[in-house]
C-alpha positions in Angstrom: -29.0 -15.9 22.1 -30.2 -14.8 18.6 -28.9 -11.3 19.0 -29.0 -8.6 16.1 -26.3 -5.9 15.5 -27.1 -2.7 13.5 -23.9 -0.6 13.0 -24.5 2.9 12.0 -22.4 4.3 9.0 -20.7 6.7 11.2 -19.5 3.8 13.4 -18.6 2.0 10.3 -16.5 4.9 9.1 -14.9 5.4 12.5 -13.6 1.8 12.7 -12.6 2.0 9.3 -10.5 5.0 10.1 -9.1 3.7 13.2 -8.3 0.2 11.7 -6.8 1.5 8.5 -3.1 0.8 7.9 -1.9 -0.1 4.2 1.3 -1.4 5.5 -0.2 -4.1 7.7 -3.3 -5.0 5.8 -6.3 -6.2 7.7 -4.7 -7.0 11.1 -5.2 -3.4 12.5 -8.8 -3.4 11.4 -9.3 -6.7 13.0 -7.7 -5.5 16.3 -9.6 -2.5 16.4 -13.0 -4.3 15.8 -12.1 -6.5 18.7 -10.9 -3.8 21.2 -13.5 -1.2 20.2 -16.5 -3.2 19.5 -16.3 -7.0 20.5 -14.6 -6.5 24.0 -16.9 -3.8 25.4 -20.0 -5.6 23.8 -19.0 -8.9 25.5 -18.8 -7.1 28.8 -22.2 -5.7 28.4 -23.6 -9.0 27.5 -22.2 -10.6 30.4 -23.5 -8.0 32.9 -27.1 -8.5 31.4 -27.4 -5.3 29.5 -28.8 -7.0 26.6 -31.2 -10.0 26.5 -32.3 -12.8 24.2 -33.4 -11.4 20.8 -32.3 -7.8 21.3 -31.0 -5.9 18.4 -27.9 -4.0 19.5 -27.3 -0.6 17.8 -23.7 0.6 17.6 -23.3 4.3 17.0 -20.4 6.9 17.6 -20.2 10.7 17.7 -16.9 11.4 15.9 -17.3 15.2 16.9 -18.0 14.7 20.6 -16.1 11.7 21.4 -14.1 10.3 18.5 -13.1 6.6 18.7 -15.8 5.8 21.4 -18.7 3.5 20.4 -22.1 3.6 22.1 -24.2 0.4 22.6 -27.8 0.6 23.0 -31.0 -1.4 22.3 -32.4 -0.7 18.8 -35.9 0.6 18.9 -38.4 -2.0 17.6 -39.2 -1.4 14.0 -43.0 -1.2 13.3 -44.3 -4.1 11.3 -46.8 -3.6 8.7 -50.1 -5.0 9.5 -51.8 -7.3 6.7 -55.2 -6.3 6.1 -57.6 -8.9 4.6 -59.1 -8.2 1.4 -62.7 -7.3 1.5 -65.2 -9.8 0.1 -66.9 -8.6 -3.1 -70.2 -10.0 -3.8 
């Protein structure tokens, strides 16, 4: 499907906070990513919320809704137009 994924710094911090456990190593982090990012995103992909070549932005608001991730289509970034060099005579 050629999808892109952009994860905001706040979302990275939140998933790191939720998945941190010095006793069990990376297992809680992997589980947190699966439960809070992969599973909800899979459901959204299956119901057609995102199409081919979409870039999905993952954000969170740790103050309003801690631990909840928001998935949305990333806004298209403007590409710089190439301007041909003027011909000097």
